C-alpha positions in Angstrom: 117.9 30.8 169.8 114.0 29.9 168.6 112.3 31.9 166.2 109.5 32.5 168.6 111.9 34.4 171.1 113.5 36.1 168.5 110.2 37.6 167.1 109.4 38.4 170.7 112.6 40.3 171.4 112.6 42.0 168.0 109.0 43.3 168.8 109.8 44.6 172.2 112.8 46.3 170.8 110.6 48.0 168.0 108.0 49.1 170.5 110.8 50.9 172.6 112.4 52.6 169.9 109.0 54.0 168.6 108.3 55.1 172.0 111.5 56.9 172.3 110.9 58.7 169.0 107.5 59.9 170.2 108.8 61.1 173.3 109.2 65.0 173.6 112.8 66.3 173.5 113.8 68.2 176.5 114.7 71.8 175.9 118.1 72.6 175.1 120.6 72.6 178.0 118.0 71.1 180.4 118.5 68.1 182.7 116.5 66.0 185.0 117.2 67.6 188.5 119.3 65.6 190.9 117.2 66.7 193.9 113.3 66.1 194.2 110.9 68.7 195.7 111.2 68.5 199.3 107.5 67.4 200.0 108.2 64.1 198.0 111.1 62.9 200.4 110.7 59.8 202.8 109.0 56.6 202.2 106.1 55.5 199.9 104.7 52.2 201.1 102.1 50.0 199.6 100.8 46.5 200.2 97.9 45.0 198.3 96.4 41.4 198.8 94.0 39.7 196.5 92.0 36.4 196.5 90.4 34.9 193.1 88.0 31.8 193.8 86.0 29.9 191.1 83.8 26.9 191.9 81.4 24.7 189.9 79.5 21.6 190.6 77.4 19.1 188.4 75.2 16.1 188.9 73.3 14.4 186.2 74.0 17.5 184.0 73.0 16.5 180.6 74.9 19.4 178.8 78.0 18.2 180.3 80.7 19.6 182.6 83.4 18.9 185.1 83.0 19.8 188.8 85.8 21.9 189.8 87.3 24.3 192.6 90.1 26.8 192.1 91.6 29.3 194.3 94.5 31.8 193.9 96.1 34.2 196.2 98.8 37.0 195.7 100.4 39.6 197.8 102.2 42.4 196.2 104.2 45.1 198.1 106.4 48.2 197.3 108.5 49.9 199.7 110.2 53.0 198.1 112.4 55.5 200.0 113.0 58.6 198.0 115.8 61.0 199.1 117.4 64.0 197.5 120.4 61.8 196.3 118.9 58.3 195.9 115.8 56.3 195.4 115.7 52.9 197.1 112.8 50.6 195.8 112.2 47.0 197.5 109.3 44.9 195.8 107.8 41.6 196.7 105.4 39.3 195.0 104.0 36.3 196.5 101.8 34.2 194.6 100.0 30.6 195.2 97.0 28.8 194.0 95.5 25.5 193.4 92.9 23.7 191.2 90.8 20.5 191.8 88.9 18.8 189.2 86.6 16.0 189.6 88.4 13.2 191.0 92.1 14.6 190.3 94.2 15.2 193.0 94.7 18.9 194.2 96.9 20.5 191.6 99.1 23.7 191.9 98.1 26.5 189.5 100.5 29.4 190.3 103.4 29.4 192.7 106.0 32.4 193.0 108.2 34.1 195.6 110.0 37.0 194.0 112.0 39.8 195.7 114.0 42.7 194.3 115.8 45.5 195.9 117.0 48.5 193.6 119.0 51.5 194.8 119.4 54.2 192.2 121.6 57.3 192.5 120.2 60.5 191.5 122.4 62.7 189.7 122.5 65.5 187.2 122.6 63.3 184.0 120.4 61.6 181.9 121.8 58.0 182.9 121.6 57.1 186.4 123.8 54.5 188.3 122.1 51.6 190.1 122.8 48.7 191.9 120.3 45.8 192.5 119.7 42.4 194.3 116.8 40.0 193.4 115.9 36.4 194.4 113.2 34.1 192.7 111.8 30.6 194.0 108.5 28.9 194.8 106.6 27.7 197.8 105.6 24.2 197.0 106.5 21.1 195.0 106.0 21.5 191.4 104.9 18.4 189.0 104.9 17.7 185.4 101.0 16.6 184.9 101.5 16.0 181.3 103.5 13.2 181.8 102.3 10.1 183.9 105.0 7.8 185.2 102.6 5.2 186.9 100.1 4.8 189.8 100.0 3.7 193.3 96.3 2.2 194.6 94.8 3.6 191.5 96.4 7.2 191.9 98.4 8.5 189.2 102.1 9.4 189.8 103.6 12.3 187.9 107.2 13.4 188.2 108.3 15.9 190.6 110.1 18.8 188.6 110.8 21.4 191.6 110.5 22.2 195.2 110.8 24.9 197.7 114.2 27.0 197.0 115.0 24.2 194.5 115.8 25.6 192.5 116.7 29.4 193.9 117.6 32.0 191.8 119.8 34.8 192.9 121.2 37.9 190.8 123.2 40.9 191.5 123.5 43.8 189.0 125.0 47.2 188.6 124.8 49.5 185.7 123.0 52.6 184.6 119.2 53.4 184.1 117.4 55.8 181.7 113.9 57.2 182.3 112.2 57.2 179.1 108.9 58.6 180.4 108.8 59.9 184.1 106.8 57.8 186.5 105.7 55.4 183.3 108.5 53.8 181.5 112.1 53.3 182.4 115.0 51.1 181.3 118.3 49.8 182.7 121.3 47.9 181.6 124.3 46.8 183.4 126.6 43.8 184.5 125.0 41.0 186.2 125.9 37.7 188.1 123.5 35.2 188.5 123.6 32.2 190.8 121.4 28.8 190.6 121.3 26.9 193.6 119.6 23.3 193.7 119.6 20.5 195.9 117.8 17.5 194.1 116.7 19.0 190.9 120.4 19.6 189.5 119.0 20.0 186.0 118.5 23.8 186.5 122.4 24.1 187.2 123.3 22.1 184.0 126.5 23.9 182.7 129.2 22.7 180.1 130.6 19.8 182.4 127.1 18.1 182.3 126.7 18.7 178.5 130.3 17.1 177.9 128.8 14.0 179.8 125.5 14.0 177.6 123.5 14.8 180.7 120.1 16.2 180.3 117.8 17.8 182.8 115.9 14.5 183.7 119.1 12.7 183.9 120.7 15.2 186.4 117.6 15.0 189.1 119.2 13.7 192.3 122.3 12.7 190.3 125.7 13.3 192.0 127.6 13.6 188.9 125.6 16.9 188.2 126.6 20.3 190.1 124.1 21.8 192.4 125.6 25.4 191.9 125.8 27.7 188.7 127.2 30.9 188.3 126.8 33.0 185.4 128.3 36.5 184.4 126.7 38.7 181.5 124.8 41.6 180.6 121.2 42.2 182.0 118.5 44.4 180.6 115.2 45.4 182.2 112.6 47.5 180.8 109.6 48.2 182.8 106.2 50.0 181.9 103.4 51.0 184.3 100.3 53.1 183.6 97.3 53.7 185.7 93.9 54.4 184.0 90.8 55.4 185.4 88.9 54.0 187.5 91.5 51.9 189.4 93.0 50.2 186.2 96.6 49.4 186.1 98.5 47.9 183.3 102.3 46.9 183.8 104.6 45.2 181.7 108.4 44.2 182.5 110.8 42.6 180.0 114.0 41.2 181.4 117.0 39.9 179.1 120.1 38.2 180.2 123.1 37.5 177.8 125.4 35.4 179.2 129.3 35.4 178.7 129.4 31.7 179.4 126.9 30.8 176.6 127.6 33.5 173.8 125.0 31.9 171.4 121.9 32.3 174.0 119.6 34.9 175.3 117.6 34.2 178.4 114.3 36.3 178.4 111.5 36.9 181.1 108.5 39.2 179.8 105.7 39.6 182.1 102.4 41.7 181.6 99.6 42.3 184.1 96.4 44.2 183.7 94.1 44.8 186.9 90.8 46.5 186.7 89.1 47.5 190.1 85.4 47.7 190.3 82.7 48.5 193.0 85.6 49.3 195.6 86.6 45.7 196.2 86.0 43.4 193.2 89.2 43.0 190.8 89.5 41.5 187.6 93.2 40.6 186.6 94.8 39.3 183.4 98.4 38.3 183.3 100.5 36.9 180.6 104.3 35.6 181.0 106.8 34.5 178.4 110.0 32.6 179.6 112.8 31.3 177.7 115.9 29.5 179.2 117.6 27.1 177.0 119.5 25.4 179.9 116.0 24.3 181.2 113.8 23.9 178.1 114.8 24.7 174.4 111.2 26.1 173.7 109.5 29.4 174.6 107.4 28.9 177.8 104.0 30.7 178.3 101.9 31.2 181.3 98.2 32.8 181.1 96.1 33.7 183.9 92.7 35.3 184.3 90.4 35.5 187.2 87.6 37.7 189.1 88.1 38.2 192.9 88.6 40.5 196.0 91.5 43.1 196.3 92.4 44.9 199.4 95.1 47.5 200.1 96.7 46.3 203.5 98.9 49.4 203.4 
C-alpha cells in the first residue's frame, strides 16, 4: 500500500477519533429510542437535477486562449422510508459530462452510475444491524487521453479503457452501524461480498490466476485467458458526514474502505467529498474531490477534482 493512501487513511481515522471524543456522552442508562416519533413515519423523497455549462471562443486574440465548451449534468435522488422498527434508504447518483477544446474531438469529463439500498433495523442498542446492496458503473466509453496509440485520417486514436457496464461493480454487505452525531455523522462496518463483472476490459477482474501468468491490466483487454468475473470477500467500513449550512449550502463526505480476505496486504479506498452552495434560488456552485485506490487496477492513488457553476432544480 502506497504512502499516500496510508497518510489519507490515518488522517481520516484521526479526524473520526477526534470527533468521537468531542461528542457529548449520553446520560447514564440512556439509549437511543428504538421507535421514532409518530409524525416522522413514512417516506422522505428528494430528487435534485443540476446542469453546469461553460463556453469560451477566441479569434485573433493576442493574449492567447483556447476555444472550448463544457457541459456537465447530474441527477441525485434519495428515497427513504422511516418506520418504527426500520429505516430503508435508497440512493441514486447519475453524472455525465463532456468537454471540447479547439479541434479536439468531444471528450468525456465525468461519467457515473451509482445505486445503493441500505436497510437498518432500529433496536434499543447503540449498534444497529444493517444490510445493503450497491451497484456502480458508467454510461459511455472511457479512453486514456494521455496515451496516443496512432491516428486515422489525421484523427488521433486513444486507447479505450472501459465501457457501459464494463466493468460493473456489485456489492452486498451486512454488519452494524453507529450514529456518531444524529443526522450528521454515521459509520458502519460489516462483512461484504464484492463482484466485478467485465466483458472486454478484463483487467478490472484480475486475480491470482492472471498474476501467476504475468498478465497486467492492458494485456487482459479482450484476452480469453483472463477471467471476466471476480469475487472478493472481506470487511467493509463506510463513514458518512453531511452538514447543511445556511443559506442552502450542503457539505458531504463519504469514506469507504474495503479489506479483502483474498489479498491481505491491500486496502481499497474510495473517499468522496462534495460542497454545494445555492444562490439566488437557482444558481449553484459545486466543488467535488474524490480519491480512489485499488491496487488491482492501478498501483497509484487516483484523484478527481471537479468545480462548476450552473443551474440546480429540485424535481421532488
